[in-house]
C-alpha positions in Angstrom: -20.7 10.9 -53.6 -19.1 14.2 -54.4 -17.8 14.1 -57.9 -14.3 15.1 -58.8 -15.2 16.3 -62.1 -18.5 17.1 -64.0 -18.2 16.6 -67.6 -20.7 17.9 -70.0 -20.9 15.7 -73.3 -22.8 17.7 -75.8 -24.1 17.5 -79.5 -25.4 21.0 -80.0 -25.7 22.3 -83.5 -27.8 25.2 -82.5 -26.2 25.7 -79.0 -29.4 24.9 -77.0 -28.4 21.5 -75.9 -25.0 23.0 -74.7 -26.7 25.9 -72.7 -28.9 23.4 -70.9 -26.0 20.9 -70.2 -23.9 23.7 -68.8 -26.7 25.0 -66.5 -27.3 21.5 -65.2 -23.6 21.1 -64.6 -23.5 24.5 -62.7 -26.2 23.2 -60.5 -24.3 19.9 -59.7 -21.0 21.7 -59.0 -22.4 24.7 -57.1 -19.6 25.7 -54.7 -17.0 23.3 -56.2 -15.3 25.9 -58.5 -14.8 26.0 -62.2 -11.9 23.5 -62.2 -14.5 20.8 -61.6 -16.2 21.4 -65.0 -15.0 19.9 -68.3 -16.6 19.7 -71.7 -16.5 17.2 -74.5 -18.2 18.8 -77.5 -19.2 16.3 -80.2 -20.9 18.8 -82.4 -18.4 19.2 -85.2 -16.3 16.0 -84.8 -16.3 12.8 -82.8 -14.2 13.0 -79.7 -11.0 10.9 -79.5 -11.9 7.7 -77.6 -12.2 8.5 -73.9 -13.1 6.9 -70.6 -14.8 8.9 -67.9 -13.9 7.7 -64.5 -16.3 6.5 -61.8 -15.7 9.4 -59.7 -16.8 11.9 -62.3 -20.4 12.7 -63.5 -21.3 13.0 -67.1 -23.9 15.4 -68.2 -25.0 14.1 -71.6 -27.2 16.3 -73.7 -28.4 15.9 -77.4 -31.2 17.2 -79.6 -34.3 15.4 -80.5 -34.8 14.9 -84.3 -38.2 13.4 -85.1 -38.7 11.9 -81.6 -35.3 10.2 -81.5 -31.8 11.2 -80.4 -30.0 12.9 -83.3 -28.3 10.1 -85.3 -25.0 11.8 -85.5 -25.0 12.5 -81.8 -25.7 8.8 -81.1 -22.8 7.8 -83.4 -20.4 10.2 -81.8 -21.4 9.2 -78.2 -20.2 5.8 -79.0 -16.6 7.0 -78.9 -16.9 7.6 -75.2 -17.0 5.0 -72.3 -17.9 5.2 -68.7 -16.5 3.2 -65.7 -19.7 3.0 -63.9 -19.7 6.7 -64.3 -23.0 8.3 -63.1 -24.7 10.1 -66.0 -27.5 12.7 -66.4 -29.1 12.3 -69.8 -31.0 15.2 -71.3 -32.9 15.4 -74.5 -33.5 18.9 -75.9 -36.6 19.2 -78.2 -38.2 21.9 -80.3 -41.4 22.3 -78.3 -43.2 19.4 -80.1 -42.4 16.1 -78.3 -39.3 14.3 -77.1 -41.1 10.9 -77.5 -38.6 8.1 -76.7 -35.4 10.2 -77.1 -34.6 10.4 -73.4 -34.9 6.5 -73.0 -32.8 6.1 -76.2 -30.1 8.4 -74.7 -30.2 6.5 -71.3 -29.9 3.1 -73.1 -27.0 4.3 -75.3 -25.3 5.8 -72.2 -25.7 2.4 -70.3 -24.2 0.5 -73.2 -21.3 2.7 -73.0 -20.7 2.0 -69.4 -22.4 4.9 -67.7 -25.1 4.7 -65.1 -28.0 7.0 -65.9 -29.0 8.3 -62.5 -31.1 11.3 -63.7 -33.0 12.2 -66.9 -34.7 15.2 -68.3 -36.1 16.9 -71.3 -35.9 20.6 -72.0 -37.4 22.8 -74.7 -35.0 24.5 -77.0 -35.6 26.8 -80.0 -36.6 24.5 -82.9 -34.0 24.2 -85.7 -36.7 25.1 -88.1 -37.7 28.3 -86.3 -37.7 31.5 -88.3 -38.9 35.0 -87.5 -41.8 34.4 -89.8 -42.7 31.0 -88.1 -41.2 31.0 -84.6 -41.1 27.6 -82.9 -40.0 27.9 -79.2 -38.2 31.1 -80.1 -35.6 32.3 -77.5 -35.6 29.0 -75.7 -34.0 28.1 -73.5 -34.8 31.3 -71.8 -33.6 32.6 -68.3 -36.4 30.5 -66.6 -35.5 27.3 -68.5 -31.8 27.7 -67.5 -32.9 28.4 -63.8 -34.8 25.2 -63.9 -31.9 23.3 -65.4 -29.7 24.6 -62.6 -32.3 23.5 -60.0 -32.4 20.1 -61.7 -28.7 20.0 -61.3 -28.9 20.9 -57.7 -31.3 18.0 -57.2 -28.9 15.7 -58.9 -26.2 16.9 -56.6 -28.3 16.0 -53.6 -29.1 12.5 -55.0 -25.4 11.9 -55.6 -24.5 13.1 -51.9 -27.1 10.7 -50.5 -25.1 7.7 -51.6 -24.8 5.4 -54.4 -27.6 6.5 -56.6 -29.8 3.9 -58.4 -30.3 4.0 -62.2 -33.3 5.9 -63.3 -35.9 4.5 -65.6 -35.8 7.2 -68.4 -38.8 5.6 -70.2 -41.1 6.8 -67.5 -40.2 10.5 -68.2 -43.4 12.3 -69.4 
């Protein structure tokens, strides 16, 4: 499958989830051109109800709060639907633990009609980070974004190989 569109779907109050999602999307679209990239930003308001077609790929990224998908992010994601749309689910956590957040995000995406074909967790600067008590300060950094783009390229290869099977996000460590 060569996707017609790659749509980043982000809830990103600090901007870190958005940076990671965009890097993964660039890896997926490498060589496809900017017209293939779209963004649905759920940070400040829920999106109008939308359905992403089966020939698109959704890159869904949200922060982890206390080991879970941010509750507001989960609620706002419920406004979107997939049509068997392949999805890459990404949890961004503040360098402590992502616990079950990736599996929760994959389950939510599946309930909404997406097919989670890839899953990842990336470190982002913790929302409690301050100059006095830095927690993952400056993350994602250039290396993190390069890894995210490499992950996107691996997803592109998986999609190109045919109809990708759903991933078991609960196995992500």
